[in-house]
N, C-alpha and C positions, 0 to 999 in steps of 0.2 A: 504494500500500500504506500502510495507516494505521500510526501509531506512537503508543504510549501512554506517558504520564508520570504518576507518582503523587505526590501531596502530601497536604496536610491541608486538607480543606474547612472554611472558617471562616464561610461564609455560603451558604445554600441557593440553588440556581438551576441550570438546565440550558439552556445557550445555545450557538449556533454562530455564529461570526463571524470576520472576518479579524484577523490579528495586527497590532498596531502596537507597536513596542518604544519604550521610553524613549529619547530622543535621546542621542547620544554625549556623554560628559562633556566639560566644558571642558578643552581641552588645557593641559598644564602649561607655564608660561613657562620660559625657560632659567634654569638655576641662576645666581643672582647677576647677572642681567642689569643693566647699568649704567643710570643715569639717562638719560632722553632728552636729546639734545644741546640745550643752551641752557636746560635746566630745572634750577632749583635744588632742593636737598633740601627746603627749606621749601615750595616750590610743589608738589612731589611729595607731601609729607606732607599738605598741605591737600587735594590731589586724592584721596588715600587716605581721609582722614577723611570727606570729602564722600560718596564712594562707599559707605563703611560706613554712614553715616547714612541714605542713600537706601535701601539694602537693609533696614536695620532698620525704617525707617518703612513700607516696603512690606509687610513681614511683619506689622507691627502693624495696618496697615489691613485686611489680609486676616483677621487675628484678630478685629478688631472686627466684621467682616461675617459671621464664622462663629459657631457655637454649640457648646456641649458639648465633646466630646473634641477636635473640630477646633480650636476656639478656644484650648483649653489647650495643645495641641501647638504651634500657631503662636506663641502668646505666649512659650513656652519657647524656641523657635528664634529669635525676635526678640531675646530677652534675650541669647542667645549671640552674635548679630550685633553687639550693642552692648557686648560684653565689653571692658572697658578694658584688661585684661591683654593680650589678643590684639592690639588696636590699638597699644598701647604697644610691644610686642615688634617689630611690623612697622615702626613709626615709627623705632625705633632702627636697624633695618637700612637704612632709607631714608637716615638720617643718615650712614651709612658709604658711600653712593654706589650703593645698589641701587635699582632701579626699583620702583614700587609693586606691580606684579603679582607680581614675584618675592619681594618682601618679605612680602606677606600670605600667599603660598603657603608660604613656608618657615616663617613663624611659626605658621600654622595646622597645618602638618604636625607641628611639635614638640608642640603642644598635643594633637593627636589621638593621637600616639604615646604620650604620657604617659597619656592616658585609656585607650587600648587595653591598656596594660600593667597597669592596675588590674583589668581583667576585669569581668564582671557588668554591672550597669547602666551604669557609667561607660564601659565599652567601647562600649556602644550610643550614648552621647553623642558618641563620636568621629565617628560617621557624620554627626551634626548639624553638627559643626565643619567637616567637609569639604564639606558641602552649603553652609554659609554662605560658605566660602572660594570655592567655584565661583561663587556669586551675586555676590560682591564683584568677582572678576576679570571676570566678564561685564559688570558695570556699568562697570568701568574701561575695558574694550575697546569698550563701546558695542554689545554684541551681546545677543541674548535670553538670559535666564537659563535654566538647566535647568528643565524643566517637562513637563507632560502634552502629548503631541504633538497637533497639529491634524489633523482629518480631516473630509472631507465626508460620510462614512458612519460609523455606529457601529462600534466596534471592541473587540477584546479587548486590554487593555493588559498587556503582558508586560515584566517587569523583573527584575533580580537582587533588588532590594528598592527601596522608595520612601523618599525622605527625608520626614520628617514634614510639611514645608511642601507637598510634592507630594500626599501622601496626603490631607491636609486639604482640598484643593481639587478632588478628583475630581468630575467632573460625570456623574451617572448617565444624563443624557440623551445623552451621547456615548460613555460607556464601558459596554459590555455586561457585562464581567466583568473580574476582576483576577487575574493569575497572577504569582507571584514564585517564584524559585528558592531564595530565602533567607527569613529571617524565621520567626517561630513563631506559634502560635495565639493568643498574648496580646500580640503585637507591636503597635506603633502602627498598622501597615498593617492588621492583622486587625481591631482594635477599630474603626477608622474605617470600614472596609468594611462591618462589621455595622451601624454607625450609619446608613449610607447605604442599607442593604438591597441591596448590590451583590454578586452572586455572586462568590465569591473563594476562591482556593486559594493557600496559602503552602507553603514548603518543598518545592516541586515540582522535585526534582532533575532535571537534564537539559534543562529548558526554556530554558536559555540558547541551545540550538540552534535555537529558533524564530526566524523572521525575518519582516520585514514582508511582509504579503500571504499568509502561510500561513493556510489555513482550519483552524480548530480547534473542537473540541467541548469545552466546559468544564462539568464536573459538580461543582458546589459541594457536593453532598450526599455523594457518594462520594469526592471529592478526586482526581478523575482529569481529565487533559487528553489529548485524542486529536487528533493532527495527521492531516489527511486523513480526516475522519469519513465513515462509510458509512451504510447504510440503518438500522442498529440505533441509531446515535447520532442520526440525524435523527428517528427515531420517538420517542426519549426527549425530545429538545428540543421536538418538536411536542406530545407529551403534557403536558410541563410548561407549555407556553404555553396549553394548553387545559384545564388542571387546574381543579378546582372552586375557585371563589373562597373565600377565607377569610371567615367571618362577621365582621362588624364587632364589635369588643369592646364589650360592653354596659355596661362599668364595674363588673362584679362577677365576680371570679374564684371559680370553684367547681368541684367535682368532680361526677360524674354523680349522686351520692347527695345533693347539696346541701351537702357539706362545704365551708366557705368557705376560700379561699386568696387573700387580698388580693394583687393584682398592682400593684406600685408602680413608680416610674420612677427611673432614675439620671439626675441632672441636674447641670449645671455652671454655672447662672446663671439669671437671671430669664426671659430669652427662652426658654431651654430648658424651664423649668418651665411657662410658658404653653402651649407646644406639647405638652408631656406631659399637661397637664390637658385640653386639647382632644382628645387621643387617648383619654381615658377613664381614665388612670391613677388609682388609688385613693389616691394619696398619693406621697410621695417616700421611697424607701428608702435613697437615698444622695445627699446634696448634697455635691459635691466643692468644698470651700471654697478650694482652691488657685487657683480662677479669680480670686480677689481679690489673690493674692500674686504670681502668675507675671507675667513681663514687666516687672518693676520691681526696683530695687536698694535700696528702702527698704520697711519694713513699712507696710502701709496704715493710715490713721488709723482710730480707732474709728468716726467718722462715716461713712467710706467703707465699712467693713465692715457697719455697721448698714443702710445704704441697700441694699447688695447682697443681704444675707440677707433683708431685708424684702420685696424684689421676689419672691423665691421663696415666702415664707410667704403673701403676698397671693394668689398664683396657686392656692393650695391651702387656702383658708379652710375650717375645719371638718374638715380631713383631717390625717393624720399626716405630718410632715416630719422625716426623720432626718438630722441634720447631722453630718457627719464633720469633726472638727477637722483642722487643717492636717496634711497628709501629706507634709511636705517631706523631702528627702533622697533618696538613691539616684538614680532617673531624674528626680527633680524638684528639682534643687539650687537653692537660693536664696542669693545672695551675702551677704545680711545674716543668714543663719541657719545654713547648712550648711557643713561642712568638705570642700572638694573634694579635699583631700589624703588622705582616708581610704583605706587600702589595699584595703578590701572594702566599698564603700558599701551593697550590698544587705544586708549583715549588720552595718551600722554604726548611726550615730545618725540615725534616721529616724522619722517619725511622732511618737508620744507621747514618744519618747526625746529629742527635741530640747528638751523643756522642761528637762531636766537640764543640757543644754549651754548653753542660752540662756534662763535663767529669766525669766518674765514674759510671753513671747509668748503662751503658752497661756491664762494668766489673762486677758490683755487680749482675746483672741479670745472666750473664754467670756462675758466681760462684754458684748461686742458682740452675741453671739448672744442673750443674755438681754434686752438692750435691744430688739433687733429683734423678739423674741417677745412682749414686753410690749405688750398691746393688740391683738395679732394673733389672728385666729380659728383659726389653724393650731395643731395639737397638736405642739409641738416636742420631739423627742427628740434627745439629743446623744451621740455615741460617739467614742471615741478609737481611732486606728489603731495597729497594732503593739504591742498589749498582750500581754505574755508571762507574767505572774505574777498571782496573786490580790492581792498587795500593790500592784501597779500599778493594778489595777482599783479597789481600795479608795481609793487616793490620788486617782484621777481622779473617782470618785464624790464625794469630799469637796470637790474643786475645783468641781464642778458645783453642789453644795449651797451653797458660798460665793457662787457667782454667781447663785443663785436659780433654777437649772435643775433641774427636779424628776424628769426621766427620763433618768438616765445609762445608758450602755451601753458595750460593748466590741466591737471588731472581732476576729474570730478569723481570724488569717492565718498563724500559726505553729503547728507541731505541739504545742508545750507548752501553748498556750491551749486547743486541742481536747482534749488529754488531761486537763487540769485544769478542764474546763468547769464542773463542778459547783461547785468552789470559786470560780471567776471569777464566774459568774452569781449566786452567793450575795451578792456584793458590789455588784451593779448590778441594773438593771431588765430588761435584755434583752441579746442578743448578735446580731451579724450577721456572717455568714461571707463573707470576701473570697476567693472560690475561685481567683482569679488568683494571688495570693501564696501561699495555702495549698498550691496545686499545686506551685509552683516550690520552695518550702521543703521540702515533703514528699519530692519526687522529686530534690532537689538539682540542678535543671535550670533554668538561666537562661531565663526565658520569652521572651526576644528571639531566641534562637538557633535557627535552622532545623534544625541538626543534632540538636537535642534535642527536636524537636517531638513525637516519639512519646512521650517521657517526660512532656513538659509538656502533659498532657491531663487535664482534670478528670474524665474517665471512668476514670482509673486507680483500680482497686479500693482501693488504700491511701488515696487521698484520700476516697473514699466512706466508708470505715470511720471516718475521722476526722470526717467530717460527721455520721455516725451517733453517734459518741461525744459530739460537741458537743450534739446534740439530746437525747441521754439525760442529759447533764450538766445542761442547762437544765431538764429535766423534774424532776430530783431536787434542785434548788437549795434551800437553806435559805430559809424564808419563803414557799415555794410555787413552783410552776413558773414559769420565765422563758421567754418566747418567743424562738425562734432563727429568724432570717431568713437569706436569701442575697442578697447584692447584687453578687456577682461575675458574670463573663460567663456562667458556667454556667447561671444562671437564665434566660437568653435562648434556650437550647436546649430546644425543646418536649419532646423525648424525655427529656432529663435532668431537666427540671422535674418530670416524673411521678416519677422516682426520688427527687428531693429531697423531695417531699411524702411519699412512702412512707417516707423515713428519719426523718420527724418535723419537717421544716422548716415553719414557720408562715406565712411570707410570702416572696414572690419579687419582687426588684426588678431592672429591666432597662432597656435602651434602649426608648423608646416604640414603635419600629417592631416590636419583638418581641411586643408585647402581644396582638394578634389571634391569632397562631400559638400562643402558649403557652396562651391562654384556650381556644382551640378543642380542643386535644389534652387538656387537663385535663378537659374536659367529657365525654370518652369513657371515663373510668375512675372507679370509686368508690374510697373509701379502702382497703378490703381489697385491691382489685385493685392499687392503687399500692404497697401494702406488699408484696404478692407479687412484683411486678415489681422492686421495690428489692432484694429478697432475691436475685433472679437476678443483678443487677449486683454485689452484694456477694460472691457466690460465684464470680464469674468470675476467670480467671487473668491477664487483660490488659485494657487499655482497649478494644481492638478486640472482644474477646469480650463484654465488658460491653455495649458499644454495640449489637452485633449481636443479642444475646439480648433486649435491651429493645425494639429496633425491630421485631423479629419479633412482639412482643406488641401492637404499636400500628399496625395496618394503615392507620389514618387518616392517618398520616404520608405515605404514598404518595398518598393521595387528594388531599391538599392540596399535594403537591410539596415536602414538608419533609424 
């Protein structure tokens, strides 16, 4: 008899396969276990320091081999493994006669407890601390670190949630699909699963009951998992496997009536940009400059930044590249810039606001962007994250002008920016909507929490109304209309892409893997049709109603298995 579980589908796909669960966590050492006989505190401290360095170095190596989101996640985790405060606290315990395993376990537990008490983004970082702790203890014991299980056959990976370091190294050749009982649609797990094109479901409550060897059907479109699939599920999986292939993206985003909608890429570095250009992206809608800053405890030099940015510009000569200035804070703390003691980091000093806390970092970054742009064939636009008021927009535009950057813009991530879009866009040249943050701030729902996954959905009508308000504001800006794009995860959803265009969005930026699907569906509607479909979504009473109403108008989604 089959059993059904429901979660949130974050990447399309319908597959059947056996379950493999993440291995059991590293067992906790005994509290306050003493030093090994005949081993001094100095020797044990040295062993602990060496284990920590090996773990950090391993994570950095994996980050260097990864690209985009995966690289950024691994760099951040490596930085946490190198945290001096954590090692110092553990070393103090060793000096009192505690063995290295117990010392690092206790010290990390204290740090994680403090982070969890802060809530929001910092609570999510607590998971990373515990992941690093397990890796260090595994290194001390000489046993394999936690990670993706090995298997001779492809499998469906099931877990409560995945640590960033694990998620970033998922191998689509081995993993058929990903199912977690926790996490949200904008969690690290979801974002990286999308970047790999891996069928994935998060916040699937009850799936902790699944065990190794269980045969399951995973529907990343509907967000359902079925243990013991029957003929109906087999038919769906077979139909998905034999679906019409998506046409290759021809490098021009357009609607059925020829209305142009440039399809851009979200990238995190030079290698990422080269891959996106090869996939046909018409430019870069979001260059995440954090890739220069993460994984280090000092600000990168101007020369380092120039070299990194120029690698992206060179990949898109003649095309638009939108650079987002440093979005530090919240889930991306930097030891030389952010205050880890903030009581509510998600609502604290992050993004553009860090310039007030640590003056000079933003000006130096803008100077590096300008130098990298000088002589480049790319059309460089620059935007600041977490802009909340017209005064902030004007101040950022002035900073760009001082640096010689001619096309300043703002990120719209908070409701105040959406509601004041006309005034904000009057101060700059463009706006780009970050739907991930706009959704969590509109719905007051931490995007990492599986329990709030239903609220933290960009299909929420309240979010769509704010996107419409932003587009209307840009159209009514002083000095003429200002284009509004979307660079959040919502742009990668082919059905939602139609709605966004109907709401007035001018450009869509996404992971390169999403380009063919979005392009194919946009070509099935004309502009009046997209506007009509958008009205259906605006008039819905819930995210599910909005999604269902729109999908019913786009039969090609089923043709292509989207």
